[in-house]
C-alpha positions in Angstrom: -0.3 -0.3 -0.1 2.6 2.4 -1.1 1.3 5.6 -2.5 3.9 8.0 -1.5 5.2 8.8 -4.8 5.7 7.3 -8.3 9.5 7.8 -7.9 9.4 4.9 -5.3 8.4 2.1 -7.3 10.7 -0.4 -8.7 11.9 0.0 -12.2 10.3 -1.9 -14.9 11.8 -5.1 -15.6 12.0 -4.3 -19.6 14.2 -1.1 -19.0 16.4 -3.5 -16.3 16.7 -6.0 -19.5 17.7 -3.3 -21.5 20.2 -2.1 -19.2 21.5 -5.4 -19.3 22.0 -5.6 -23.0 23.8 -2.0 -23.4 26.2 -3.4 -20.6 28.1 -5.6 -23.2 31.4 -4.7 -24.7 32.1 -1.4 -25.3 30.4 2.0 -26.5 31.8 5.4 -27.1 30.4 8.4 -24.2 28.7 11.4 -24.0 26.0 10.4 -26.0 28.0 9.2 -29.0 26.9 6.0 -28.2 24.6 3.5 -31.1 21.8 3.6 -28.7 21.6 7.4 -28.8 21.3 7.6 -32.1 18.4 5.3 -32.3 16.7 7.2 -29.2 17.0 10.3 -31.2 15.2 8.7 -34.1 12.7 7.1 -32.4 11.3 10.4 -30.3 11.7 12.3 -33.7 9.2 9.9 -34.9 7.0 9.7 -32.0 6.6 13.5 -31.7 6.2 13.9 -35.6 9.5 16.4 -35.5 12.2 15.4 -37.8 14.4 18.0 -37.1 13.7 18.2 -33.2 17.0 18.3 -30.8 16.8 15.2 -28.7 18.9 15.1 -25.5 19.1 12.6 -22.2 19.6 13.7 -18.8 19.2 11.7 -15.2 17.2 13.8 -13.3 13.7 16.2 -13.7 15.3 18.6 -12.0 17.9 19.0 -14.8 15.7 18.6 -17.6 14.0 21.7 -16.4 16.7 23.9 -15.2 18.9 23.3 -18.4 15.8 23.5 -21.0 14.5 27.1 -19.1 18.3 28.0 -19.2 18.2 27.5 -22.6 15.3 29.3 -23.3 16.0 32.1 -21.2 18.3 34.9 -20.4 19.8 35.6 -16.9 17.6 39.2 -16.6 14.1 37.4 -17.4 11.9 36.0 -15.7 9.7 32.5 -16.1 6.2 32.3 -16.0 4.8 29.7 -13.3 2.2 28.3 -11.4 2.5 28.9 -7.6 3.0 25.1 -7.0 5.2 24.3 -9.8 7.9 21.9 -9.3 10.6 24.5 -10.6 9.6 26.9 -7.8 8.6 24.8 -5.0 10.8 21.5 -5.3 14.1 22.3 -7.4 16.2 24.7 -4.8 16.2 27.4 -7.2 18.1 25.2 -9.6 16.0 27.0 -12.7 17.6 30.2 -11.4 21.0 28.5 -10.8 21.6 27.4 -14.2 19.7 30.4 -16.3 22.3 32.8 -14.3 19.9 34.3 -12.4 16.5 34.8 -14.0 13.8 34.6 -11.5 10.3 32.9 -11.3 7.4 34.9 -11.7 4.2 33.2 -10.0 0.7 33.1 -12.0 -2.5 33.3 -10.1 -3.2 31.1 -7.1 -4.0 27.5 -8.5 -2.2 24.7 -10.1 -3.6 25.2 -13.5 -2.6 28.8 -15.1 -5.7 30.5 -17.0 -5.2 32.9 -19.8 -6.6 35.8 -18.2 -4.3 35.5 -15.4 -1.1 34.8 -17.5 -1.8 37.8 -19.6 -2.3 40.0 -16.5 1.0 38.2 -15.2 3.2 39.0 -18.1 1.4 42.4 -18.3 2.9 43.3 -15.0 6.2 42.6 -15.9 8.6 44.9 -18.1 7.1 48.1 -16.8 10.2 49.3 -15.1 12.2 49.8 -18.1 16.1 48.5 -17.1 15.4 48.2 -13.2 13.0 45.5 -13.8 12.8 41.6 -14.5 12.5 41.2 -18.7 9.9 39.1 -19.6 10.7 35.6 -20.3 9.2 32.1 -21.3 6.1 30.5 -19.8 6.4 26.9 -18.0 3.6 24.6 -17.8 3.1 21.5 -16.2 1.6 18.3 -17.2 0.4 16.6 -15.6 0.2 19.3 -12.8 1.5 19.2 -9.3 -2.3 18.7 -8.3 -3.3 15.5 -10.5 -5.2 18.0 -12.9 -4.4 17.8 -17.0 -4.7 20.5 -19.3 -7.0 19.9 -22.2 -5.6 20.8 -26.1 -7.9 23.7 -25.8 -6.5 25.0 -22.5 -2.9 24.5 -23.6 -3.9 26.3 -27.0 -5.0 29.0 -25.2 -2.1 29.7 -22.8 0.7 29.1 -25.4 -1.4 31.9 -27.5 -1.3 34.2 -24.8 3.0 33.5 -24.7 2.9 34.1 -28.5 1.0 37.4 -28.1 4.3 38.5 -26.4 7.2 36.8 -28.4 7.5 34.4 -25.3 8.5 30.7 -25.6 6.8 27.9 -23.8 8.2 25.1 -22.1 6.4 21.7 -20.9 7.3 20.1 -18.0 6.5 16.6 -18.8 7.5 14.5 -15.9 4.2 13.0 -16.0 4.0 13.3 -19.6 2.9 10.3 -20.7 0.3 9.9 -17.9 -1.2 13.3 -19.2 -1.0 11.8 -22.9 -3.2 8.9 -21.8 -5.4 11.0 -20.1 -6.4 12.8 -22.9 -5.9 10.2 -26.0 -3.8 12.7 -27.8 -0.8 12.3 -29.7 2.6 13.8 -28.5 2.5 16.3 -31.3 -0.8 17.6 -30.5 0.1 18.1 -26.8 3.8 20.0 -27.8 4.2 21.6 -30.6 1.2 21.5 -32.4 0.1 23.2 -29.4 2.2 26.0 -29.4 5.2 24.2 -27.1 8.6 25.0 -27.7 10.2 22.5 -25.8 9.6 19.6 -23.5 10.8 17.0 -20.6 10.0 13.5 -21.4 9.9 12.1 -18.3 11.1 8.5 -17.6 11.8 8.3 -13.9 8.2 8.7 -12.5 6.8 6.0 -15.3 9.2 2.8 -14.6 12.8 3.9 -15.6 15.7 4.1 -13.3 16.7 7.6 -14.0 16.1 9.1 -17.2 14.3 12.3 -18.7 14.5 13.2 -22.7 14.8 17.0 -23.3 13.0 17.7 -26.5 13.8 21.2 -28.4 11.6 21.7 -31.2 13.9 24.7 -32.8 17.2 22.9 -33.5 18.5 26.4 -33.3 19.0 26.0 -29.4 20.6 22.4 -29.9 24.2 23.6 -29.4 23.2 25.9 -26.3 21.8 23.1 -24.3 24.5 21.1 -25.4 26.8 23.6 -23.9 25.0 24.1 -20.6 24.6 20.3 -20.2 28.2 19.9 -19.8 28.9 23.0 -18.1 26.2 22.2 -15.6 27.9 18.5 -15.0 24.8 16.8 -16.3 26.5 15.3 -19.7 27.0 11.7 -18.5 30.1 9.8 -19.1 28.8 6.6 -19.6 25.6 7.7 -21.6 24.8 4.7 -23.3 22.7 3.6 -19.9 20.5 6.4 -20.2 20.0 5.8 -23.9 19.5 2.1 -23.0 16.5 2.9 -20.4 15.4 5.2 -23.2 15.3 2.3 -25.8 13.7 0.2 -23.1 11.3 2.8 -22.3 10.3 3.4 -26.3 10.1 -0.2 -27.2 6.7 -1.7 -28.0 5.1 1.5 -26.2 5.9 0.4 -22.9 6.0 4.1 -22.3 2.4 4.3 -22.4 1.3 1.1 -21.0 3.2 1.8 -17.7 1.2 5.4 -17.7 -2.2 3.7 -18.5 -1.8 1.3 -15.7 -0.7 4.0 -13.2 -3.8 5.8 -14.3 -6.2 2.9 -14.0 -5.2 2.2 -10.5 -5.6 6.0 -9.5 -9.2 5.8 -11.1 -9.7 2.5 -8.8 -8.4 4.6 -6.0 -10.5 7.2 -6.6 -13.6 5.5 -6.8 -13.0 3.6 -3.4 -12.2 7.1 -1.7 -15.2 8.7 -3.0 -17.6 5.6 -1.1 -15.7 6.7 2.2 -17.6 8.8 4.6 -16.0 12.0 5.5 -14.0 12.2 2.7 -13.6 14.9 -0.1 -11.2 14.8 -3.2 -10.1 18.4 -3.7 -9.3 17.8 -7.4 -10.9 15.4 -9.8 -8.3 13.0 -10.6 -7.3 13.1 -13.7 -4.3 10.9 -14.3 -2.2 9.1 -11.2 -2.8 11.6 -8.6 -5.2 12.2 -5.9 -5.7 15.0 -3.2 -8.2 14.5 -0.7 -9.0 15.7 3.1 -9.7 12.3 5.4 -10.2 12.7 9.0 -7.3 12.3 11.3 -8.9 8.7 12.9 -8.9 7.5 9.3 -5.4 8.6 8.5 -4.7 6.9 11.8 -6.2 4.1 11.2 -4.7 3.8 7.5 -1.0 4.3 8.7 -1.3 1.4 11.7 -2.0 -1.0 8.7 1.5 0.3 6.6 0.0 2.2 4.3 2.6 4.8 3.0 1.7 8.4 1.4 2.1 11.9 2.3 -0.1 14.2 4.5 0.5 17.5 2.9 -1.7 19.4 5.9 -1.8 18.9 9.1 -0.2 16.1 11.2 -1.4 12.7 12.5 -0.5 13.7 16.1 -3.6 15.6 17.8 -6.7 15.3 19.7 -9.2 15.9 17.6 -10.2 12.4 15.4 -12.6 14.5 13.2 -10.0 17.0 11.7 -9.5 16.8 8.2 -6.3 16.4 7.1 -4.9 16.6 3.3 -3.2 13.4 1.7 -1.5 12.9 -1.4 -1.8 9.5 -3.3 0.6 9.0 -6.2 0.0 5.7 -8.1 2.8 4.2 -10.0 2.8 1.5 -12.9 3.6 -1.4 -10.4 0.8 -0.7 -8.1 -2.0 -3.6 -8.8 -5.7 -3.7 -7.7 -4.8 -5.8 -4.9 -2.7 -2.7 -2.8 -5.8 -0.5 -3.7 -8.3 -3.0 -2.6 -6.4 -4.0 0.8 -5.8 0.1 1.5 -9.9 0.8 0.8 -10.5 -2.7 2.6 -8.2 -1.1 5.9 -10.2 2.3 5.4 -13.3 0.5 5.5 -12.5 -1.5 8.9 
């Protein structure tokens, strides 16, 4: 009953198998391995982007920070939601890798709206040389609250960015989960929707540790390469990143694992809705749920061995009816049995 995060589960056996196959003989380093050439072509085909620049890094923070630094000057600001991973969970890495660009928060929710984005952009570049200049817009898909931007919502946001000549980056740590939820193509959710660069996440969806950064404007490729090297994220034994991504892409494994995680989340959400005193805070659209539950229920679940984060409140307290907020995240390996065991413990 482990619902803490989708980065806590095991690596998919097919990824392990791909790593074992790559662990034979010798291969050139720093991305010159033959596997990387296959990865590059397969991702270009998948995204219907034959000229895209494709690079691999080991962490989501590196993917986000290096991509945004490539799209942003040090005197500019990145527009993002107040709960964006780049704001709350990356220890100012985007600011560090960009050489000082700041973040400007848009609205007060996990989803930005065109109106709030436009107004926030208009509020910048009003002090001449003394203030930050407008920079890229960063969209998280799936959001940090488990919601998914529709294609219409993406188009609306990127249209605002285009009004001001600003590039758009998509944090796709859970890209596959969002794609499964929307039932569209990778191209539909990225460059066809006005996205200039995207991270294609693998770590949260069955890989050991690999993220692809895809730049739809190949003119940015050399700068990204330099920033990746200078930022110490160019792997010497790069073939082990390439091997993971090859295994991930093979036979659509990346979408299969996301589909499994999303289905598990749907099962969990249906069960939670039936529990007295439980309220889901956002419509679960991918593999993440936020719910308010009484302290007594939390205590019973933790005693039964359930593992998840409480994001508001603490288990310790005298009021058994006080509502505490929980975050549940489902990964590819969680089966129906774990969900059913969890719900049985909740009903006990």
